[in-house]
BAGU-257740 format. One line per field, with one value per residue (C-alpha): residue number from 1; x, y, z. Coordinates in nm, 3 decimals, decimal comma. Layout:
BAGU-257740
i: NUM:...
x: X:...
y: Y:...
z: Z:...
//
This chain:
BAGU-257740
i: 1:2:3:4:5:6:7:8:9:10:11:12:13:14:15:16:17:18:19:20:21:22:23:24:25:26:27:28:29:30:31:32:33:34:35:36:37:38:39:40:41:42:43:44:45:46:47:48:49:50:51:52:53:54:55:56:57:58:59:60:61:62:63:64:65:66:67:68:69:70:71:72:73:74:75:76:77:78:79:80:81:82:83:84:85:86:87:88:89:90:91:92:93:94:95:96:97:98:99:100:101:102:103:104:105:106:107:108:109:110:111:112:113:114:115:116:117:118:119:120:121:122:123:124:125:126:127:128:129:130:131:132:133:134:135:136:137:138:139:140:141:142:143:144:145:146:147:148:149:150:151:152:153:154:155:156:157:158:159:160:161:162:163:164:165:166:167:168:169:170:171:172:173:174:175:176:177:178:179:180:181:182:183:184:185:186:187:188:189:190:191:192:193:194:195:196:197:198:199:200:201:202:203:204:205:206:207:208:209:210:211:212:213:214:215:216:217:218:219:220:221:222:223:224:225:226:227:228:229:230:231:232:233:234:235:236:237:238:239:240:241:242:243:244:245:246:247:248:249:250:251:252:253:254:255:256:257:258:259:260:261:262:263:264:265:266:267:268:269:270:271:272:273:274:275:276:277:278:279:280:281:282:283:284:285:286:287:288:289:290:291:292:293:294:295:296:297:298:299:300:301:302:303:304:305:306:307:308:309:310:311:312:313:314:315:316:317:318:319:320:321:322:323:324:325:326:327:328:329:330:331:332:333:334:335:336:337:338:339:340:341:342:343:344:345:346:347:348:349:350:351:352:353:354:355:356:357:358:359:360:361:362:363:364:365:366:367:368:369:370:371:372:373:374:375:376:377:378:379:380:381:382:383:384:385:386:387:388:389:390:391:392:393:394:395:396:397:398:399:400:401:402:403:404:405:406:407:408:409:410:411:412:413:414:415:416:417:418:419:420:421:422:423:424:425:426:427:428:429:430:431:432:433:434:435:436:437:438:439:440:441:442:443:444:445:446:447:448:449:450:451:452:453:454:455:456:457:458:459:460:461:462:463:464:465:466:467:468:469:470:471:472:473:474:475:476:477:478:479:480:481:482:483:484:485:486:487:488:489:490:491:492:493:494:495:496:497:498:499:500:501:502:503:504:505:506:507:508:509:510:511:512:513:514:515:516:517:518:519:520:521:522:523:524:525:526:527:528:529:530:531:532:533:534:535:536:537:538:539:540:541:542:543:544:545:546:547:548:549:550:551:552:553:554:555:556:557:558:559:560:561:562:563:564:565:566:567:568:569:570:571:572:573:574:575:576:577:578:579:580:581:582:583:584:585:586:587:588:589:590:591:592:593:594:595:596:597:598:599:600:601:602:603:604:605:606:607:608:609:610:611:612:613:614:615:616:617:618:619:620:621:622:623:624:625:626:627:628:629:630:631:632:633:634:635:636:637:638:639:640:641:642:643:644:645:646:647:648:649:650:651:652:653:654:655:656:657:658:659:660:661:662:663:664:665:666:667:668:669:670:671:672:673:674:675:676:677:678:679:680:681:682:683:684:685:686:687:688:689:690:691:692:693:694:695:696:697:698:699:700:701:702:703:704:705:706:707:708:709:710:711:712:713:714:715:716:717:718:719:720:721:722:723:724:725:726:727:728:729:730:731:732:733:734:735:736:737:738:739:740:741:742:743:744:745:746:747:748:749:750:751:752:753:754:755:756:757:758:759:760:761:762:763:764:765:766:767:768:769:770:771:772:773:774:775:776:777:778:779:780:781:782:783:784:785:786:787:788:789:790:791:792:793:794:795:796:797:798:799:800
x: -0,916:-0,584:-0,626:-0,304:-0,262:-0,116:0,205:-0,030:-0,248:0,018:0,101:0,413:0,544:0,750:0,892:0,867:0,735:0,367:0,280:0,461:0,402:0,545:0,580:0,618:0,687:0,358:0,035:0,221:0,511:0,197:0,052:0,404:0,454:0,113:0,177:0,532:0,379:0,133:0,396:0,624:0,322:0,265:0,636:0,632:0,356:0,034:-0,230:-0,328:-0,683:-0,575:-0,442:-0,659:-0,560:-0,771:-0,854:-1,055:-1,325:-1,485:-1,346:-1,020:-1,076:-1,007:-0,653:-0,550:-0,694:-0,490:-0,181:-0,212:-0,295:0,002:0,219:0,044:-0,202:-0,552:-0,790:-1,143:-1,343:-1,598:-1,493:-1,659:-1,856:-1,600:-1,764:-1,782:-2,162:-2,147:-1,864:-2,044:-2,381:-2,187:-2,044:-2,383:-2,523:-2,231:-2,305:-2,675:-2,729:-2,426:-2,431:-2,294:-2,247:-2,431:-2,518:-2,326:-2,026:-1,723:-1,493:-1,817:-1,928:-1,576:-1,515:-1,858:-1,812:-1,425:-1,585:-1,655:-1,645:-1,916:-2,179:-2,032:-1,680:-1,386:-1,033:-0,746:-0,595:-0,865:-1,020:-0,691:-0,765:-1,151:-1,122:-0,875:-1,135:-1,421:-1,215:-1,113:-1,495:-1,541:-1,784:-1,824:-2,170:-2,528:-2,662:-2,695:-2,320:-2,261:-2,478:-2,432:-2,059:-1,911:-2,097:-1,920:-1,574:-1,646:-1,742:-1,436:-1,195:-1,382:-1,297:-0,953:-0,880:-1,026:-0,799:-0,497:-0,542:-0,652:-0,312:-0,115:0,189:0,461:0,615:0,958:0,886:0,863:0,590:0,377:0,046:0,037:0,342:0,289:-0,069:-0,286:-0,257:-0,305:-0,617:-0,755:-0,693:-0,868:-1,180:-1,229:-1,204:-1,438:-1,704:-1,695:-1,732:-2,011:-2,194:-2,167:-2,284:-2,587:-2,709:-2,700:-2,844:-3,133:-3,225:-3,124:-3,124:-3,471:-3,553:-3,914:-3,977:-4,098:-4,107:-4,172:-3,889:-3,933:-3,914:-3,622:-3,449:-3,577:-3,420:-3,081:-3,088:-3,186:-2,891:-2,632:-2,786:-2,763:-2,416:-2,225:-2,156:-2,426:-2,214:-2,122:-2,484:-2,627:-2,401:-2,502:-2,871:-2,856:-2,708:-2,994:-3,257:-3,207:-3,422:-3,700:-3,725:-3,842:-4,160:-4,358:-4,357:-4,581:-4,444:-4,292:-3,951:-3,737:-3,400:-3,170:-3,362:-3,326:-2,990:-2,886:-3,082:-2,902:-2,568:-2,606:-2,710:-2,406:-2,177:-2,288:-2,295:-2,039:-1,928:-1,767:-1,419:-1,382:-1,496:-1,322:-1,132:-1,168:-1,052:-0,776:-0,636:-0,946:-0,952:-1,202:-1,322:-1,291:-1,664:-1,665:-1,387:-1,584:-1,635:-1,350:-1,025:-0,719:-0,341:-0,209:-0,384:-0,248:-0,417:-0,347:-0,418:-0,344:-0,288:-0,496:-0,742:-0,751:-0,870:-1,036:-1,247:-1,246:-1,574:-1,792:-2,103:-2,410:-2,429:-2,801:-2,858:-2,600:-2,521:-2,731:-3,037:-2,995:-2,961:-3,289:-3,469:-3,324:-3,461:-3,828:-3,885:-3,686:-3,453:-3,093:-2,938:-2,557:-2,339:-2,011:-1,858:-1,922:-1,729:-1,412:-1,583:-1,713:-1,353:-1,165:-1,431:-1,372:-0,995:-1,045:-1,231:-0,929:-0,674:-0,869:-0,895:-0,527:-0,412:-0,059:0,063:-0,087:0,089:-0,038:0,089:0,090:0,224:0,393:0,293:0,034:0,151:-0,058:0,073:0,382:0,229:0,306:0,026:-0,044:-0,072:-0,373:-0,496:-0,536:-0,156:-0,106:-0,325:-0,151:0,203:0,063:-0,079:0,261:0,463:0,238:0,180:0,096:0,302:0,391:0,414:0,791:0,829:0,583:0,761:1,121:0,938:1,077:0,730:0,690:1,043:1,013:0,751:0,860:0,983:1,067:1,104:1,249:1,244:1,261:1,476:1,841:1,938:1,969:1,865:1,598:1,433:1,090:1,014:0,690:0,796:1,069:1,141:1,207:1,437:1,649:1,664:1,805:2,032:2,179:2,200:2,410:2,639:2,692:2,773:3,021:3,204:3,091:2,987:3,081:2,854:2,572:2,598:2,602:2,293:2,090:2,174:2,034:1,720:1,681:1,744:1,972:2,318:2,321:1,995:2,158:2,452:2,266:2,047:2,389:2,530:2,203:2,225:2,614:2,575:2,284:2,518:2,835:3,008:3,179:2,974:2,912:2,707:2,415:2,457:2,447:2,816:2,781:3,067:3,197:2,921:2,657:2,846:2,918:2,532:2,458:2,654:2,425:2,141:2,294:2,042:2,215:2,184:1,861:1,650:1,616:1,399:1,610:1,443:1,600:1,961:1,849:1,719:2,076:2,252:2,010:2,018:2,173:2,024:1,697:1,800:1,900:1,570:1,343:1,570:1,773:1,578:1,234:1,076:0,743:0,613:0,351:0,015:-0,147:-0,488:-0,547:-0,799:-0,669:-0,957:-0,766:-0,677:-0,363:-0,060:0,051:-0,315:-0,339:-0,019:-0,140:-0,464:-0,278:-0,050:-0,359:-0,544:-0,240:-0,175:-0,530:-0,535:-0,198:-0,299:-0,589:-0,361:-0,109:-0,392:-0,571:-0,297:-0,493:-0,376:-0,370:-0,757:-0,864:-0,614:-0,766:-1,107:-0,922:-0,798:-1,172:-1,295:-0,995:-1,050:-1,407:-1,365:-1,049:-1,206:-1,521:-1,331:-1,109:-1,463:-1,546:-1,262:-1,310:-0,977:-1,081:-1,129:-1,403:-1,630:-1,593:-1,229:-1,229:-1,487:-1,227:-0,932:-1,079:-1,167:-0,798:-0,650:-0,823:-0,721:-0,364:-0,373:-0,515:-0,265:0,005:-0,127:-0,152:0,210:0,300:0,568:0,482:0,194:0,383:0,718:0,708:0,837:0,742:0,479:0,421:0,482:0,441:0,301:0,381:0,662:0,809:1,182:1,352:1,398:1,007:0,915:1,185:1,386:1,682:1,884:2,225:2,504:2,833:3,098:3,463:3,559:3,279:2,979:2,681:2,367:2,029:1,732:1,349:1,083:0,862:0,873:0,559:0,607:0,815:0,822:0,982:1,153:1,334:1,673:1,589:1,374:1,230:1,171:0,919:0,862:0,553:0,551:0,251:0,461:0,638:0,949:1,215:1,365:1,401:1,587:1,817:1,905:1,967:2,167:2,379:2,439:2,288:1,983:1,943:1,588:1,663:1,990:1,854:1,568:1,763:1,983:1,680:1,562:1,887:1,955:1,595:1,402:1,237:1,433:1,751:1,702:1,938:1,969:1,774:1,672:1,538:1,320:1,086:0,739:0,583:0,206:0,055:0,061:0,270:0,561:0,476:0,426:0,806:1,009:1,324:1,590:1,872:2,145:2,449:2,512:2,419:2,777:2,846:2,515:2,608:2,942:2,802:2,539:2,836:3,013:2,732:2,647:3,009:3,081:2,726:2,814:3,149:2,977:2,711:3,014:3,181:2,863:2,818:2,466:2,507:2,238:2,367:2,171:2,194:1,840:1,585:1,450:1,103:0,934:1,119:0,879:1,124:1,213:1,025:1,296:1,587:1,627:1,903:1,880:1,957:2,263:2,423:2,353:2,544:2,832:2,882:2,884:3,193:3,386:3,635:3,469:3,178:3,390:3,318:2,941:2,969:3,176:2,916:2,634:2,843:2,801:3,099:3,323:3,188:3,497:3,482:3,116:3,190:3,367:3,263
y: -3,399:-3,349:-3,371:-3,426:-3,138:-3,135:-2,915:-2,701:-2,642:-2,559:-2,203:-2,056:-1,766:-1,516:-1,385:-1,037:-0,873:-0,891:-1,176:-1,223:-1,500:-1,364:-1,548:-1,337:-1,410:-1,299:-1,084:-0,774:-0,820:-0,906:-0,573:-0,376:-0,577:-0,485:-0,124:-0,143:-0,280:-0,033:0,242:0,069:0,096:0,457:0,563:0,378:0,582:0,414:0,632:0,536:0,534:0,262:0,041:-0,230:-0,429:-0,737:-0,867:-1,193:-1,061:-0,717:-0,744:-0,688:-0,368:-0,124:-0,274:-0,261:0,088:0,220:0,076:0,248:0,579:0,569:0,542:0,845:0,677:0,783:0,532:0,426:0,158:0,113:0,091:0,028:0,333:0,470:0,785:0,938:0,876:0,520:0,466:0,645:0,463:0,108:0,195:0,322:-0,036:-0,198:-0,022:-0,014:-0,345:-0,573:-0,893:-1,073:-0,933:-0,673:-0,325:-0,019:-0,203:-0,011:-0,047:0,002:0,314:0,472:0,353:0,533:0,872:0,879:0,815:1,170:1,526:1,563:1,838:1,895:2,057:1,835:1,949:1,827:1,511:1,423:1,152:0,961:0,886:0,832:0,429:0,460:0,701:0,442:0,160:0,369:0,453:0,076:0,070:-0,265:-0,248:-0,118:0,242:0,273:0,211:0,520:0,760:0,652:0,547:0,821:1,060:0,938:0,920:1,299:1,383:1,201:1,391:1,720:1,632:1,548:1,850:2,070:1,907:1,958:2,308:2,383:2,229:2,402:2,192:2,154:1,824:1,670:1,353:1,108:0,896:1,210:1,175:1,541:1,591:1,690:1,553:1,892:1,943:1,558:1,574:1,881:1,686:1,385:1,587:1,779:1,453:1,272:1,567:1,534:1,176:1,200:1,453:1,230:0,904:1,076:1,205:0,875:0,692:0,951:0,852:0,488:0,378:0,250:0,152:0,033:-0,354:-0,338:-0,028:0,034:0,047:0,442:0,467:0,280:0,503:0,816:0,666:0,620:0,939:1,118:0,930:1,062:1,415:1,431:1,320:1,446:1,782:1,869:1,788:1,431:1,378:1,489:1,198:0,950:1,050:0,992:0,644:0,559:0,666:0,354:0,194:0,404:0,210:-0,075:0,116:-0,045:-0,376:-0,218:-0,439:-0,386:-0,531:-0,550:-0,326:-0,663:-0,730:-0,356:-0,343:-0,641:-0,524:-0,174:-0,335:-0,554:-0,257:-0,052:-0,325:-0,376:-0,025:0,094:0,414:0,501:0,660:0,778:0,569:0,274:0,357:0,729:0,861:0,647:0,288:0,049:-0,200:-0,430:-0,828:-1,055:-1,040:-0,660:-0,669:-0,840:-0,655:-0,391:-0,343:-0,215:-0,133:-0,327:-0,562:-0,697:-1,030:-1,087:-1,341:-1,654:-1,886:-2,125:-1,896:-1,643:-1,679:-1,930:-2,013:-2,340:-2,486:-2,663:-2,840:-2,706:-2,890:-2,911:-2,944:-3,120:-3,160:-3,460:-3,317:-2,995:-3,178:-3,371:-3,051:-2,889:-3,189:-3,198:-2,833:-2,757:-2,475:-2,457:-2,457:-2,392:-2,665:-2,691:-2,879:-2,623:-2,351:-2,468:-2,378:-2,067:-1,962:-2,043:-1,827:-1,539:-1,569:-1,559:-1,227:-1,075:-1,216:-1,084:-0,739:-0,690:-0,541:-0,462:-0,662:-0,882:-0,988:-1,270:-1,275:-1,565:-1,526:-1,822:-1,789:-1,616:-1,252:-1,310:-1,695:-1,742:-2,075:-2,177:-2,134:-2,374:-2,181:-2,136:-2,451:-2,205:-2,157:-2,512:-2,562:-2,299:-2,430:-2,819:-2,676:-2,528:-2,846:-3,057:-3,300:-3,283:-3,063:-3,129:-2,873:-2,868:-2,827:-2,561:-2,339:-2,409:-2,214:-2,443:-2,486:-2,125:-2,019:-1,747:-1,542:-1,680:-1,438:-1,532:-1,238:-1,252:-0,896:-0,537:-0,491:-0,375:-0,023:0,065:0,341:0,187:0,011:0,120:0,215:0,195:0,489:0,703:0,489:0,196:0,373:0,519:0,180:0,005:0,312:0,307:-0,093:-0,042:0,212:0,024:-0,282:-0,080:0,040:0,390:0,472:0,845:0,868:0,684:0,937:1,242:1,102:1,045:1,384:1,521:1,313:1,455:1,778:1,806:1,691:1,691:1,463:1,215:1,200:1,155:0,855:0,683:0,729:0,583:0,300:0,222:0,282:-0,010:-0,247:-0,152:-0,300:0,027:0,295:0,630:0,930:0,752:0,533:0,843:0,936:1,311:1,497:1,833:2,062:1,840:1,861:2,203:2,258:1,995:2,192:2,481:2,284:2,010:1,746:1,705:2,098:2,100:1,882:1,547:1,237:0,922:0,759:0,938:0,861:0,500:0,531:0,658:0,375:0,115:0,261:0,585:0,618:0,608:0,881:1,097:1,035:1,114:1,341:1,537:1,540:1,554:1,266:1,146:0,803:0,733:0,741:0,506:0,353:0,007:-0,286:-0,412:-0,533:-0,460:-0,128:0,009:-0,092:0,277:0,334:0,026:0,108:0,450:0,323:0,062:0,351:0,603:0,331:0,242:0,632:0,705:0,392:0,494:0,849:0,725:0,488:0,798:1,037:0,752:0,532:0,254:-0,106:-0,387:-0,478:-0,104:-0,059:-0,336:-0,173:0,183:-0,034:-0,153:0,212:0,342:0,080:0,154:0,503:0,503:0,224:0,429:0,745:0,521:0,430:0,780:0,855:0,569:0,419:0,068:-0,106:-0,369:-0,421:-0,809:-0,787:-0,474:-0,674:-0,987:-0,733:-0,506:-0,783:-0,928:-0,587:-0,559:-0,924:-0,813:-0,500:-0,685:-0,946:-0,649:-0,506:-0,811:-0,873:-0,538:-0,571:-0,212:-0,346:-0,642:-0,471:-0,284:0,063:0,073:0,331:0,494:0,851:0,986:0,910:1,090:1,251:1,491:1,625:1,873:2,279:2,322:2,201:2,363:1,998:2,026:1,710:1,688:1,458:1,650:1,566:1,636:1,980:2,140:1,988:1,849:1,703:1,780:1,542:1,582:1,312:1,159:0,854:0,630:0,571:0,651:0,464:0,509:0,189:0,145:0,171:0,472:0,456:0,253:0,394:0,209:0,234:0,032:-0,159:-0,319:-0,570:-0,852:-0,666:-0,833:-0,478:-0,407:-0,734:-0,716:-0,346:-0,412:-0,733:-0,581:-0,286:-0,028:0,075:0,464:0,522:0,351:0,545:0,868:0,829:0,746:1,039:1,261:1,127:1,166:1,531:1,682:1,475:1,638:1,467:1,291:0,939:0,668:0,375:0,415:0,102:0,120:-0,129:-0,197:-0,348:-0,560:-0,521:-0,763:-1,147:-1,105:-0,997:-1,259:-0,980:-0,957:-0,700:-0,623:-0,456:-0,239:-0,460:-0,224:-0,016:0,350:0,434:0,185:0,286:0,658:0,601:0,386:0,644:0,897:0,661:0,608:0,964:1,095:0,828:0,905:1,284:1,230:1,030:1,266:1,550:1,325:1,283:0,922:0,809:0,460:0,191:-0,044:-0,213:-0,539:-0,549:-0,673:-0,383:-0,579:-0,320:-0,008:0,285:0,469:0,159:0,291:0,554:0,299:0,130:-0,109:-0,498:-0,688:-0,828:-0,505:-0,368:-0,680:-0,624:-0,240:-0,328:-0,530:-0,227:-0,035:0,292:0,173:0,021:0,317:0,256:-0,092:-0,056:0,174:-0,091:-0,364:-0,462:-0,359:-0,673:-0,948:-0,926:-0,559:-0,483:-0,114:-0,073:0,186
z: -3,890:-4,089:-4,446:-4,662:-4,934:-5,271:-5,373:-5,534:-5,252:-4,998:-4,914:-5,036:-4,774:-4,986:-4,652:-4,798:-4,474:-4,596:-4,348:-4,015:-3,731:-3,436:-3,109:-2,810:-2,438:-2,296:-2,316:-2,204:-2,470:-2,732:-2,665:-2,710:-3,028:-3,151:-3,095:-3,249:-3,556:-3,603:-3,525:-3,799:-4,062:-3,972:-4,001:-4,349:-4,467:-4,407:-4,229:-3,884:-3,961:-4,211:-3,951:-3,734:-3,429:-3,373:-3,037:-2,954:-2,768:-2,667:-2,294:-2,461:-2,642:-2,366:-2,273:-2,623:-2,696:-2,379:-2,537:-2,831:-2,670:-2,451:-2,762:-2,909:-3,164:-3,226:-3,175:-3,317:-3,110:-2,867:-2,512:-2,203:-2,029:-1,762:-1,721:-1,349:-1,364:-1,457:-1,191:-0,932:-0,994:-1,003:-0,659:-0,533:-0,636:-0,463:-0,135:-0,099:-0,274:-0,287:-0,470:-0,150:0,214:0,409:0,245:0,358:0,405:0,544:0,202:-0,038:0,123:0,124:-0,262:-0,302:-0,156:-0,333:-0,646:-0,749:-0,604:-0,288:-0,256:0,102:0,070:0,161:0,205:0,007:0,139:0,385:0,169:0,207:0,597:0,556:0,559:0,850:1,045:0,970:1,088:1,399:1,449:1,468:1,139:0,982:0,781:0,823:0,763:1,165:1,236:0,973:1,165:1,530:1,531:1,322:1,530:1,842:1,654:1,601:1,943:2,099:1,841:1,923:2,294:2,222:2,015:2,296:2,563:2,366:2,293:2,641:2,769:2,498:2,560:2,315:2,465:2,381:2,502:2,209:2,382:2,503:2,377:2,325:2,131:1,740:1,762:1,756:1,388:1,298:1,526:1,343:0,993:1,131:1,286:0,944:0,774:0,986:0,950:0,573:0,569:0,842:0,609:0,320:0,488:0,648:0,344:0,193:0,469:0,454:0,077:0,086:0,451:0,449:0,076:-0,023:-0,048:-0,392:-0,623:-1,015:-1,219:-1,262:-0,874:-0,838:-1,118:-0,898:-0,582:-0,733:-0,890:-0,541:-0,387:-0,619:-0,617:-0,225:-0,215:-0,495:-0,658:-0,962:-1,240:-1,129:-1,012:-1,347:-1,512:-1,260:-1,298:-1,693:-1,613:-1,365:-1,611:-1,839:-1,587:-1,724:-2,025:-1,816:-1,700:-1,969:-1,799:-1,536:-1,267:-0,915:-0,801:-0,523:-0,456:-0,539:-0,875:-0,975:-0,864:-1,060:-1,383:-1,366:-1,337:-1,624:-1,823:-1,703:-1,750:-2,128:-2,180:-2,474:-2,598:-2,923:-2,950:-3,294:-3,636:-3,759:-4,093:-4,064:-3,729:-3,576:-3,537:-3,530:-3,225:-3,337:-3,266:-3,556:-3,618:-3,628:-3,907:-4,177:-4,475:-4,393:-4,546:-4,383:-4,486:-4,183:-3,976:-3,644:-3,498:-3,131:-2,881:-3,121:-2,836:-2,577:-2,396:-2,657:-3,029:-3,106:-2,801:-2,702:-2,792:-2,497:-2,514:-2,356:-2,017:-2,039:-2,403:-2,584:-2,966:-3,003:-2,858:-3,057:-3,365:-3,300:-3,208:-3,525:-3,738:-3,563:-3,604:-3,917:-3,746:-3,688:-3,366:-3,292:-3,237:-3,016:-3,296:-3,555:-3,350:-3,524:-3,876:-3,727:-3,600:-3,908:-4,101:-3,833:-3,889:-4,261:-4,192:-4,035:-4,275:-4,557:-4,419:-4,477:-4,797:-4,745:-4,427:-4,173:-3,837:-3,615:-3,270:-3,025:-2,679:-2,539:-2,163:-1,927:-1,778:-1,465:-1,370:-1,606:-1,720:-2,088:-2,329:-2,640:-2,975:-3,141:-3,362:-3,656:-3,654:-3,615:-3,905:-4,095:-4,013:-4,107:-4,438:-4,515:-4,421:-4,587:-4,307:-3,943:-3,717:-3,370:-3,073:-3,042:-3,446:-3,455:-3,169:-3,332:-3,637:-3,897:-4,094:-4,099:-4,124:-4,405:-4,197:-3,829:-3,551:-3,206:-2,956:-2,613:-2,511:-2,648:-2,949:-2,938:-2,985:-3,363:-3,598:-3,776:-3,489:-3,392:-3,029:-2,845:-2,608:-2,527:-2,201:-2,433:-2,647:-2,367:-2,197:-2,497:-2,577:-2,211:-2,224:-2,560:-2,415:-2,095:-2,293:-2,510:-2,180:-2,258:-1,882:-1,936:-2,227:-2,041:-1,770:-2,023:-2,197:-1,862:-1,775:-2,107:-2,047:-1,713:-1,789:-1,449:-1,447:-1,061:-1,067:-1,305:-1,087:-0,766:-0,930:-1,046:-0,681:-0,546:-0,776:-0,720:-0,333:-0,323:-0,478:-0,311:0,020:0,056:0,275:0,086:0,146:0,022:0,354:0,575:0,582:0,549:0,380:0,491:0,383:0,522:0,850:0,851:0,812:1,074:1,321:1,285:1,417:1,630:1,716:2,060:2,124:2,260:2,526:2,411:2,537:2,579:2,321:2,071:2,188:2,174:1,818:1,715:1,890:1,735:1,381:1,306:0,964:1,122:1,360:1,047:0,871:1,162:1,389:1,145:0,807:0,998:0,779:0,937:0,959:0,713:0,857:0,589:0,637:0,707:0,771:1,095:1,337:1,674:1,820:1,725:1,937:2,036:2,128:2,332:2,511:2,576:2,734:2,956:3,111:3,154:3,353:3,574:3,603:3,728:3,953:4,125:4,184:4,379:4,559:4,644:4,756:4,967:5,056:4,908:4,983:4,714:4,765:4,720:4,460:4,241:4,288:4,151:3,843:3,770:3,791:3,578:3,325:3,276:3,248:3,014:2,791:2,763:2,649:2,407:2,267:2,232:2,059:1,785:1,826:1,941:1,620:1,573:1,801:1,877:1,891:2,112:2,352:2,387:2,429:2,683:2,911:2,871:2,951:3,267:3,370:3,285:3,477:3,797:3,779:3,729:4,083:4,254:4,185:4,257:4,526:4,661:4,856:5,019:5,114:5,439:5,400:5,007:4,868:4,552:4,547:4,207:3,869:3,525:3,694:3,453:3,432:3,197:3,192:3,076:3,433:3,626:3,674:3,442:3,374:3,184:3,137:3,159:2,879:2,837:2,690:2,874:2,666:2,793:2,681:2,804:2,856:2,919:2,964:3,237:3,447:3,460:3,828:4,131:4,459:4,785:4,919:5,257:5,059:4,858:4,552:4,271:3,883:3,718:3,316:3,203:2,875:2,746:2,498:2,498:2,621:2,356:2,277:2,623:2,722:2,437:2,536:2,906:2,805:2,547:2,796:2,537:2,740:2,770:2,919:3,273:3,321:3,225:3,444:3,743:3,682:3,636:3,983:4,113:3,996:4,000:4,242:4,528:4,810:4,828:4,805:4,878:4,639:4,302:4,134:3,775:3,597:3,329:3,411:3,144:3,244:3,000:2,961:2,659:2,873:3,143:3,430:3,435:3,595:3,385:3,618:3,528:3,667:3,675:4,009:3,993:3,924:3,649:3,474:3,487:3,345:3,072:2,988:2,983:2,750:2,505:2,496:2,455:2,151:2,002:2,017:1,841:1,555:1,496:1,488:1,260:1,025:1,066:1,029:0,863:0,779:1,047:1,296:1,490:1,515:1,245:0,988:0,956:1,177:1,131:1,086:0,832:0,620:0,340:0,297:0,325:-0,001:0,086:0,099:0,429:0,224:0,154:0,496:0,634:0,416:0,474:0,849:0,787:0,646:0,853:0,807:1,030:1,312:1,531:1,487:1,549:1,863:2,012:1,940:2,102:2,467:2,741:2,830:3,040:3,243:3,344:3,409:3,486:3,144:2,921
//
């Protein structure tokens, strides 16, 4: 309740800097201003140990202490125990006795075994793919899944590696299962072996816990688990943390695992470790209650806003204030009341204010950092403003700062650059200086300063160049337009000099910048772990190809008809699915059960619709038919000036027909990309396949037709034929090769594509917005590339 104050009672603020009420944007800005205030006091002559930062509750101590340490200030406080032993033991409890869900869950066990160094040796980088390997193995939860499914995954990888090493094939086919996978399989096999050893050791100790045990027995079980899995140093720390349960042995009772885990989890959560001594070793980070009776040169009081300090008083839902008064009167005791919290908060606030000898800074955030929602100022600050004004102060008037004008400051961002500013870190100072130089038009000085900060003038130039290019509509070297030195270096190892798969040429036509990253620079697509429940799309496509390959091999060998071919598909499906399960690439069991049945239905429908069984004179004659110099079937497109481009790859299937031959390329997706390429005249695969069969085929076929066959319901079991005649498609292919080669010679690898970039494998390295790409595409410098990506004129179907 507001009480009118007399003139003599009203506080008179001198505005001499000894008191400051600072309104900041959010909690992040509040921490920075708190650190800035302490740094200012230290620069002014105060000792770090003679400064204090007040936080509303103990949970906020760690964050405030971290901010002070980042600024290079020593701290003195009690922080939660974040030692390796506590971390390992907490994750062990989450794994074997989670508060919700099944024990030995995939994520929980991976979090556990990555919490510290393991007893078994694990190579660098292997832990990064553990989660993905567990997912590929089909592990969801349960101790049995870790032992059986990981072992099955390991055996599958061992078989795959042995097969790859035995074949020793260095394929140039981008779609080849063998190409570039030996090292990846070795790394994954090593990772699975390390994960399997750790999981097996954990399951042996904790896989079958007792129904009930004493507190000492549970402490011994937890200690034994960490000893079996982790290296000795980490295991000793965790065992020391588990030994806290030993103190409960005096109760002489037995409890189950969930109760033991809950008690130990509470012990670990409440544990605090000292970092220095307040008033002696560093900046004290304390709660208002811990500040009582202490004295500091500078005190910074934070979180003076709604949800901070003071906490809102709430009546007990079971024992209200009225009942508490009656009980207190009857028993002659004092029970705390919710309505008394205000008086207690005022007293705690007084502790903080009285602890400041020279300077007191009160900080109030205006919004939440997480959600951006406005926050009301603390009622203590409203009370202070009302006391200064001699009347009740409303919210708008308080935020305007008029009642506290001598001591009021409202901050909206980092301070502007000046010689007397106090900087939280070097980055803040550098940003302020660069902004000041840019605002003054001193771009040359800004570049020179950046070069000095980085210690590398070329690095600074590159950063400015990349920044400008991302915001300019004019293409530059940063957009893949190579200069003369780069073109000279490229000519020495020209990407078109060796044999190439047609998908590489299609990649250049679709997006030259992607070709530059993958086929010139050799950047690899990141193999990131994921939590997808379904089989990887590439693995699924390989599985579908393998089933059809094995089925049609039997069709060719036994001259089978449709009904017999359907039986061959079922047999191949069973075998290939079992092999995929053995390799552990099928994902979650439930999802895989559904998808494998759908795959069988789709492939059976594909065979039922296959015209090779109904057209007289048609029959399949080859599957996985390879071409290229490695198999003595060279294929080349001759170009002007005596140049040529050589191709290598494979055809999924070749059929003989009454008119000649039919080349079939299976696709397990929806076929949207293939439709667009055929429609726009940008297809490379099918024309190259037709040329390969013509140049390197085992016999002289008549007419050769080429098509994509969509073998799943996603594509509607459709055949996408190459509509051009053989002569026209060869001419179009030659034009695409000639134009692409000329553009590569000129060093043109721009970020320009008519397709969406959402699913690009290397978009992580692109770094330019869709708006910038669209605007750059309109520039004259990219006209040759845009012309390459355009379909030929409809009036002349044979046009290049």
